[in-house]
N, C-alpha and C positions, 0 to 999 in steps of 0.2 A: 545906157542901160535904166529900168526905171523900178525902183520898188514901194509897193501896193502892202497894206494889210489889214486884217476887218480888225481887229483886237489892238490893234494902235492909231491914235494921228499922229503927224508928223509936225513935232512942237511943242504935244500937248498933253498934259500929262500920264502918266504911264498906271492901269488898272492896276488895283492890289493883287488879283488870282495871278498877275505876272512876276508880281517880287516876292523877295525872297519871305520879306520882314512888313511891317506894317506896325505903326504905335500903337499902346493903348497907355488905357486913364490909367489902370492899377498898375501895370508892369511898363509902362514904360512903352519898351517894343517888343512885339508877339510875332509869333512866323507865318507869314501870308503864302499864298497861291503856288506861287512859285511854276507856274506852269507857263512852260515855253511859246510866245505867239506865234501868230499865224502868220506867212508873209507869203509875198511870190512874186515874182521876176519880171518882166518882159524887156522884149526889146533889144534878148542877147547877140550879140555881135558875132559873125563869119568865125569861126575857126578856134569857137570856146570847147576846150576838152575837158572840163572839171568847172568847178565853185568851190568860191572856200568862203564860211559868214564869221565873221568876230561883231563881239559884241562889249565896247567896253566905254567906261563911265570915264569922263575924264573932265572931273570936280573931287577925287580926291585927296585925300589930305595928305600933303607931305613929309607929315607931322603927326604922333599921334597926341603926343603930352595933353590939348583938348579935349578928345573926343570924349565923348558919352559920357563928361565928369558932370557935374547936377547944378554945380559952382558960372558955371558960364560954356560961351560957346563957344567953337573953333571958326577962329576971325577969318570975316570975309575973304581977308589981304594974303592969307597965308596961301604960300608959292601949294600949287595943286599937281598931281601927277594921274596918269592911265590905273584901269583896272576892268581888268578884264575877265568877264560875268560870260561871255557863249567862245567857243574855238572848236566852229567844226570845217572840214577839211575833205578836198577828191570828190567832193555831192557830183554827182557824172552832169552828164549835160539835158537829157531828157528829165531831170528832176531838175523841174521850175518853181515850183513851191515846198510850204513848209506847212503843215494843220496843228491847229496850235491844239497843245497839248502832244504831238509827233517827238517827242527828244525829253523830255519832261514837264513833273505832276510831282503837285507837295516836294516840303525837304525832307533830306534825306539826311541823314549825322553815321559820323567814323566813315566819309569818303563815300565816292560815286565813280563807279567802272565806267571807264572807255568806249565799251563795246555796244553797236546801234547796228540798227538794219542797212542804213545806207551811208557811208562816208566815215570819217574819221575826228574822233574829238580829241581833243587835246584839255589838258589841269583849266579850271579856271582860276584865279588869284582869292577864292576862299581858301584853297588850299594851304596858304603860308595865314588866311585869319585866323583860319582855324586851327592851325596848330598846337596853340596851349592852349585850348582848350579840350577839356580830357574826355565830353561827352562828344564832342562834333569833331575832333579829331581826325586827319585823312588825303587822301590824295581828291579830290573834285573834278572831276570829266565833266564835260560840256554845260550844262542852261542852270544857274543860280544867278535871280533875278536881284532884283534894287536889295539894295539894304543898308543905305547912308547914315554916319552919324547921326544923334535922332536930337544932337545939339550944335547942327551947324547950320550955319545964319546963311550959307549959301541953298537954292535950288539945285538939285545931281541932274545932269544931263546924259541919258544913257544914248547912244550913236550904231545902230546895226545898219551895217553893211555888208551887199551883195560883194567879189568879185573874179567877175568873170578871166577866165583864166586861159594860157598857152602849153599846161600841158594838164597827164591825166590824173598826175602823182606827185602833190610836192614834199622836196626833199627831206624831209624831217620825219622822224621817228622816235617810238617810247614814250616818255614822258615831258611832249613839247608846249611851249604857250604859246601865246598870245603873238611877245617880241620873238621867238621863233618866227612863224610864218610869215610876222611882216617881212623877217627880213628873208625867208627863202622865197617869199611871191614876188623879190624885185626884183623886175626885168619880165615878170609873166604875169601883169596883171593887162588886158587888154581892154573892158572897164569894169566901173563899182558903180552900188548904186546905193542910196543911204535914207535911213529913216530915223528921226530923231526924238523920244522921247526925256517928261525931265520925272524924281520922284526924292519928296522931302518925306522925313518922319520928326518932322524941328515941330510944333504944339504951334507954337507962333506964327510959322509958316504957315499953319494949314487952316491957321482957325481965318 
């Protein structure tokens, strides 16, 4: 399989219109466009019955002690974990592209519903990140873009992966997560293709 995009260039910085947050000289961070990027996939294997899409950041700090602290940066050698930004499954086999803004446009506070015109959306990890924020707390389904700590010492990497599956419907229900989908896909992936972009809000790295 091959994954392409008119919104993203593989290995290059992700435009702010696809991020949830961006650097701001006055407040350090402000909301950005939060528009899902265009994606298109080709060379689909025979026997494909559905597609799944996952976007994750594999550079998220495993501990939050240093996150967004004005007197220090998050250390480069801190162990990192996955953070899921988009979980979309059960796309029909005749759907081989997603238009820019088709699934998300703008930041929504207090949670985002799971209902979409095509496929099923899982929870992204902003559900946990915003849990203690009175204004933002809620369940976040679907796409929400880049928002790494503004004081992180490293670039964050965001991987968009489309999976061709041999089942019509993945065996997950309710408030399923990226981890749930990864587990349910085991033994059903016929092929996959990825694009990776980078993003930072650290003024030192942006300079």
